[in-house]
N, C-alpha and C positions, 0 to 999 in steps of 0.2 A: 497580456492579461488575456489566455483562450476562452475565456469566459468574462466577459467587458462589462458585462451587465450585472454581473455577481456582487455582493456585497461581502468582503475579506473580513472575518472577527478575527481578532487575538485572543489569546487565553487570558486577558485584563477587558476582555469586552464581552466576555462569554466562558466560563468556567463550565464544562458541561457535567460536570458532576451537583452541579448547583440547579437546583428545580426553578429558583427563580433566575438568575441570568436566561436560563432557558428561556422559560415564559415570557420577560421580558422582549428578547428576540422575534418569538414568533410574534407579539403583541403589536413591537414597531414596525419590521419586515414585513409581515402578512406573506411569506417566503411559498413559492410556488414546488423550490424544489430545495433539499438539505445537502448539501455534501459532507459528509463526515468525516475530516482528517485530523483533527483531534484525539494525539494517542502517545503513550510516554513508548519510544522505538528502541531505546537502549537493552539488549539484550543481557548487559550483566546487570542491569539497577535491580540497588541492593534492596530497595524498597516493596516487596511483592506485594503487601497493602494497597499503595502507591500506585503500581498498575492498575491494579484490581478498581481501585478508586474511577478512577480515568478511561481507561478499556474498556472495562465491563458494567460496573456502575454509570457512567455518566453514557454510554451506547448505549442502557436501558432508559432511560431519560431522552434520548433524542427519540428514538425509536416510539415510545411510548406519546409523545409530542406529534412527530408526524402521524402518526394512526388516529390520534383525535382529530388534527386539525385535516386529513386527507391532503397529504403533503409528502412528496416522492421523498423517501430516502436514499441519497448513494451513500453506501460506506466502503471505503477504501482499508481493502485486509493485506494480506502479504504473504507472500511463495512460502514464505514459514513454513504455514500450514501443512506442508508434503512433507511425506518422511523425509523428503533428502536422500537417498539411499541410490538412487540411479537417473532421477533427471526427469526431463520430458513430460513433466506430468499434465495431463490436463482435466479440464473442470469436474470430472467424473472419477478421477484418481482418488484412492484412499487416502481420507487425510489422518496424519500422525503430529502433530505441531511439536516445532522441537523449541522447548525453551519455556520460561514462563510468557515473556513476553507474546510469541506464538498463540500458547493457550489462548492466553488474557483476547485476542484475534480473533481467534476460532468462537471464543464464546460471546463476542460482538456479532460475530457472521449471523449465529443461532440468531441472535437478540434482534438484529435488520430484520430477519425476516419478519420480525411480529408488526412491524408496519406495513404497509399498502399504500401505494406500490415501491419495491424497494430495488437497489440493483448491487450487487457485491462485484468489488473490480479486484480481484490479487495481482501485486505486482512490487515493485520494488524498486527506489529510485534512488539517487544521489546529484550534492552538488558537489562543487569543490570545496567549501567550505565545510561541508556538515559529512564529507568523507574519504572526499580523496586527499584533501592535504595531511589528515591524520594519519591514513592507508601510509605515504609515503612517506611520513615521519619513523612510523613505528615498525613498518615492515607491512606484507602485505602475501596472501595466500598465492602460491601457484598451481595447487592442486586442488580448488575449492571450486567448484561451476554455482553459475550463478546466471538471471536473464535478467541483471537492473539496470537500466540504463538512465540517461541523464533527467532530471526531473520535467525539465521543460517539453522532453518528449512526452513523460507519462501523461501529463498537464492537458497536453493535448489530445492526446489517444480517451481522456475521461472527459472533455467536454464532446468530441464526439460521438459518446454510448449515451450522454447527454443530452446531446441536441436532436441525435438520432432516435431518441424516445428508447434505450435499450432497457433491458429488465434481465433478470436472473444472475448469472453468476459470469464473470466472464477472467481471463487472465489478459494480462498484458506484460508486454517486455521485449527487450532489445534479443540480439543472437545469444546463443548459448557460450562464455565467455567466464575466463576460471580471472578473477579479482587483480592480478599480474597483467591480464590484459589489457582489461577496463585500465588502467593506470597509463600504458602504453600506448592505446586507443587515445587518452586524452591527451596525449604528450608530454606526461611526463619521463625522463630519460634516465634518471636513476636512482633507484629507491631498495630499501632491504626485501627482501625477499624470505619467505617463509614456508614452514609444513603447516597445513592444517590438526597435523599430529602433534605440533608445539604446542597446541589451544591448551589454556589453562582455564578458561571458562566451566559452569558449573554446569555441561554438559558436553559432548563431543561434538568438533565444527562437523556442519552435514557435508556429507563430500559432494553432492548436485542437486540443487535446490531450482535448477532450468525450470522453464514450462513449454507447453506447445498452446502459440497461439493460433491455431486456426480457426478456435471458435470466433475468432477475433477478425479474425484476415476473411473469413466468410459474411461471417455478418457484415464489413464493409462492402464487400464488392457487391450484397443486395442494394444496397444504398449509394446509388452511382452521383445524388446531389453533396453528400460529404467527403468534402476534397481529402484526402491525404499522401502527404508527401514519405514513402519513401526512405528519402535520406533522414529523416528523426525516428527511425528503427534503430 
């Protein structure tokens, strides 16, 4: 883990929608920083109420406790708050979330700002188990672009921001790639290829949610004591 001194909690140990669970965590661990990664991330989740309960109400509760106890809140958001029409979005770009999940994360960003201090990280990550194997079975888009990166790379960058005392909003991500490119880069040799125009979800699949990481890169240059291996990008 990139934050070896951190305590990693499961959903069973802390349901963010339950005030008592959060109170117990603060009372037991007396944290200096909370990394709020709890979220329902399925873009086609059938229960919007459950998404709101976890991603919005849960975030409001976490932010309220952080503010009350003077704890820094690090909120993990998503590239999908951007419109997805042209890509290379920086942190000042127009926001137009795509779908219920993305709207819930956008609302979460606003709630996270109620804490003080706060850090919002917009990114998108994967593992073989959570994304890639399913893409390889079901088919993957070769005409939809993103900045998704392996979760290990994303976790390292989040740890750098935390250890460097960063605040404000930062994009993180890898190079601009299609979903098919990602599978090829990860060593998959054969998989079905589809067009995003075939997507039959509740909203059109975005063309390009890739992001600019210039702000993160510049921030890192100003902190030479924080090491970064470019092979992780």
